[in-house]
Residue, then its C-alpha position, 0 to 999 in steps of 0.5 A: m517339582n519343588r523340593t517339599a513336594e519331592l520329599r513328600e512323594m519320596k516319603n509316601r512311596l517309601k512308606q508303600i514299599v516298606e509296608r509291602h515288604e513287611k507283608l511279603q517278607n514271610s511269603y516263602f511259606w505261602s502257596p502260589n496261585k494255581t493258574a499262570n494268569g493268577r501268578r502273573n497278576a500276583e507278580k504285577r500287584n506285588n512288584d514295586f520300584y522307587e528311585n530318587n537319583r538326587y538323594g541316592i535312594s532306591a527301594k524295590n519289592s521283587y516278588s515272583e511265583s513259580c508253579k511250586n514256590v513263592y519268592y520275595k526279596g526286598i532290595f534297598v540301596v542308599e548312596g550306592k550301598k545295599t542297606t536294610v529296611k531299618k535304614i529306610k524306616d529311619i529315612i521315612s521318620a526323618l522325612e515325617e519331621i520335615c514334611 
């Protein structure tokens, strides 16, 4: 894969994860699905992970439901250090200027 295609893929995947993060960040106040099958389907739908070892970037949406609660955590790492979603948004903005 050439570098431009790799950067474009990284930009698109990071955008997806940030959009899902913004949607799920208030999920603590949501009600879980009533059936176990519904809870597992929601977990499959909302969990996502992207990692690029060349640039040292990883982003993860960690979503789970119990019978009583909904849990979500966004985990963002740049160059081995935990960071905030703002840093990932800055990276996306820089990538939009490049490709």
